[in-house]
C-alpha positions as CSV (number, residue, x, y, z in Angstrom):
1,M,0.0,0.0,0.0
2,N,2.9,2.4,0.7
3,L,4.3,1.8,-2.8
4,Y,0.9,2.6,-4.3
5,R,0.7,5.8,-2.3
6,F,4.2,6.7,-3.3
7,L,3.5,6.2,-7.0
8,A,0.0,7.9,-6.9
9,T,1.0,11.1,-5.1
10,H,1.7,14.2,-7.2
11,E,5.1,15.8,-7.2
12,P,5.5,18.6,-4.7
13,N,7.5,20.7,-7.2
14,G,6.2,20.8,-10.7
15,K,9.5,22.1,-12.1
16,T,11.3,18.8,-11.9
17,L,10.4,15.6,-13.7
18,G,12.5,13.2,-11.8
19,L,14.8,10.3,-12.9
20,F,12.0,7.7,-12.7
21,R,9.7,9.5,-15.0
22,I,12.5,10.4,-17.5
23,L,13.7,6.9,-17.7
24,T,10.1,5.6,-18.1
25,A,9.5,8.1,-20.8
26,I,12.7,7.3,-22.8
27,F,12.4,3.5,-22.7
28,G,8.6,3.4,-22.8
29,G,8.7,5.8,-25.8
30,L,11.3,3.6,-27.5
31,V,9.3,0.4,-27.1
32,L,6.1,2.0,-28.1
33,S,7.5,3.6,-31.2
34,Y,9.1,0.3,-32.3
35,L,5.8,-1.6,-31.7
36,G,4.0,1.1,-33.7
37,M,6.5,0.9,-36.5
38,S,6.0,-2.9,-36.7
39,L,2.2,-2.4,-36.6
40,L,2.2,-0.1,-39.7
41,P,2.9,-2.9,-42.2
42,V,0.2,-5.0,-40.6
43,L,-2.4,-2.3,-41.0
44,F,-1.4,-1.2,-44.5
45,S,-0.1,-4.3,-46.1
46,S,-0.6,-3.1,-49.7
47,F,2.1,-0.3,-49.4
48,K,5.0,-2.3,-48.1
49,Q,7.7,-0.7,-50.2
50,D,6.6,2.8,-49.2
51,L,6.3,1.8,-45.6
52,A,10.0,1.2,-45.2
53,V,10.7,4.9,-45.5
54,I,7.6,6.0,-43.7
55,A,8.4,3.7,-40.7
56,L,11.9,5.1,-40.3
57,L,10.5,8.6,-40.3
58,Y,7.7,7.6,-38.0
59,N,9.9,6.0,-35.5
60,T,11.8,9.1,-34.6
61,F,8.7,11.3,-34.5
62,A,6.7,8.8,-32.5
63,W,9.5,8.3,-30.0
64,A,9.6,12.0,-29.3
65,V,5.8,12.3,-29.0
66,V,5.2,9.3,-26.9
67,A,8.2,10.1,-24.6
68,L,6.7,13.6,-24.1
69,W,3.3,12.2,-23.4
70,I,4.7,9.8,-20.8
71,A,6.9,12.4,-19.2
72,L,4.1,14.9,-18.7
73,A,2.0,12.4,-16.7
74,P,0.8,14.0,-13.4
75,T,2.0,11.1,-11.2
76,K,4.5,8.3,-11.4
77,L,1.7,5.7,-11.4
78,S,0.1,7.3,-14.4
79,A,3.5,7.4,-16.2
80,L,3.8,3.6,-15.6
81,L,0.3,3.0,-16.8
82,R,0.8,5.1,-19.9
83,C,3.9,3.1,-20.7
84,F,2.7,-0.5,-19.9
85,L,-0.9,-0.4,-20.9
86,T,-0.3,1.0,-24.3
87,T,2.5,-1.5,-24.8
88,L,0.2,-4.2,-23.8
89,M,-2.6,-3.0,-26.2
90,I,-0.3,-2.7,-29.2
91,G,1.3,-6.0,-28.4
92,M,-2.1,-7.7,-28.3
93,L,-3.0,-6.2,-31.7
94,L,0.2,-7.6,-33.1
95,G,-0.3,-10.9,-31.4
96,Y,-3.9,-11.1,-32.7
97,H,-2.7,-10.5,-36.2
98,Y,0.2,-13.0,-36.2
99,V,-1.5,-15.8,-34.3
């Protein structure tokens, strides 16, 4: 219960993000952008030659956007949920398609 309270409380100073949230944003953004990049050919299978270039451009843009979205979470718990729940949802979409 103490861990939940620690993760669910807001930061006392809004000017600092903290190491936990920054690392979660960097690695969570990286994982989510790569999963999104692998989801693009699944969704648009008719344009596979064009998707090679689009996926490379998408990866850097998506990493920055997702990392910012995770880093701006109000609590540490919401940053973890933004990272893991979206990873789980995209992973389930990929698993559903390939199984």
